[in-house]
C-alpha positions as CSV (number, residue, x, y, z in Angstrom):
1,X,36.9,74.6,146.3
2,X,39.8,75.4,147.9
3,X,40.9,72.1,146.1
4,X,40.2,73.5,143.3
5,X,42.7,76.5,144.0
6,X,45.4,75.0,145.2
7,X,44.9,72.3,142.0
8,X,45.0,75.4,139.8
9,X,48.0,77.0,141.6
10,X,49.4,73.7,141.5
11,X,49.4,73.6,137.5
12,X,50.2,77.3,137.0
13,X,53.6,76.7,139.7
14,X,54.8,74.1,137.1
15,X,53.7,75.9,133.8
16,X,55.9,78.7,135.1
17,X,58.5,76.8,136.4
18,X,58.3,75.3,132.5
19,X,58.7,78.7,131.1
20,X,61.3,79.7,133.2
21,X,63.6,76.4,132.4
22,X,62.2,76.9,128.7
23,X,63.7,80.7,128.2
24,X,66.9,79.7,129.6
25,X,67.3,77.4,127.6
26,X,66.3,79.8,124.8
27,X,68.8,82.4,126.3
28,X,71.5,79.5,125.9
29,X,70.8,78.7,122.6
30,X,71.1,82.5,121.5
31,X,74.3,83.0,123.4
32,X,75.4,79.7,121.6
33,X,74.2,81.2,118.1
34,X,75.5,84.6,118.2
35,X,79.0,82.5,119.3
36,X,78.8,80.9,116.7
37,X,78.3,83.8,114.3
38,X,80.9,85.7,115.4
39,X,83.5,82.9,114.9
40,X,81.8,82.3,111.1
41,X,82.6,86.5,111.1
42,X,86.3,85.5,112.4
43,X,86.7,82.6,109.6
44,X,85.5,84.5,106.8
45,X,88.2,87.8,107.4
46,X,90.3,85.0,108.1
47,X,89.8,83.5,104.5
48,X,89.6,87.4,103.2
49,X,92.8,87.8,104.6
50,X,94.7,85.1,102.8
51,X,92.7,85.9,99.4
52,X,94.0,89.3,99.7
53,X,97.3,87.7,100.3
54,X,97.9,85.1,97.6
55,X,96.6,88.0,95.3
56,X,99.7,90.2,96.3
57,X,101.9,87.1,95.7
58,X,100.2,86.6,92.9
59,X,100.6,89.9,90.5
60,X,104.0,90.4,92.0
61,X,105.1,87.0,90.0
62,X,102.9,88.0,87.1
63,X,104.5,91.6,86.7
64,X,108.1,89.2,87.2
65,X,107.0,87.9,84.2
66,X,106.0,90.3,82.0
67,X,108.9,91.8,82.9
68,X,111.0,89.3,81.8
69,X,109.4,89.3,79.0
70,X,109.1,93.1,78.5
71,X,112.9,92.8,78.3
72,X,112.7,90.2,75.4
73,X,110.0,92.5,73.4
74,X,112.9,95.8,74.3
75,X,116.1,93.6,73.1
76,X,114.0,92.3,69.7
77,X,113.0,95.9,69.0
78,X,116.6,96.8,69.1
79,X,117.8,94.2,67.3
80,X,115.1,94.9,64.4
81,X,116.0,98.8,64.7
82,X,120.2,97.6,64.2
83,X,119.0,95.6,61.3
84,X,116.7,98.1,59.5
85,X,114.0,95.8,59.7
86,X,111.9,98.3,62.4
87,X,112.2,103.0,61.2
88,X,112.7,104.9,64.4
89,X,109.6,105.6,64.4
90,X,108.3,101.8,64.8
91,X,110.4,101.5,67.4
92,X,109.3,104.6,69.2
93,X,105.2,102.7,68.5
94,X,106.1,99.8,70.6
95,X,107.7,100.1,72.7
96,X,105.4,103.0,73.6
97,X,102.8,100.3,73.8
98,X,101.6,99.4,77.6
99,X,102.2,97.5,80.0
100,X,105.9,99.0,80.6
101,X,105.8,101.9,78.3
102,X,109.7,102.7,77.1
103,X,110.4,106.1,76.8
104,X,112.8,106.8,74.0
């Protein structure tokens, strides 16, 4: 009986040692998973910041392009008004239109 008790004790100790080792490995895996999750979060923020910067630059470029086209439109409206092709009211109505309304 004492032999059975010792062998049971050895088995229990081996199981305890194994479970402790497995627990340690799971803790290591959890730590690495948390690190990867944090890195992904940082990368996501970096990507979103870069996209925001690109959008701001694109918006600025589009506004500059539209203002350039708006100047052409203003010039054309003035030429047509000076040649009496557009009335004063038509000129005012055209210049009130978006994206860059003009006051007369």
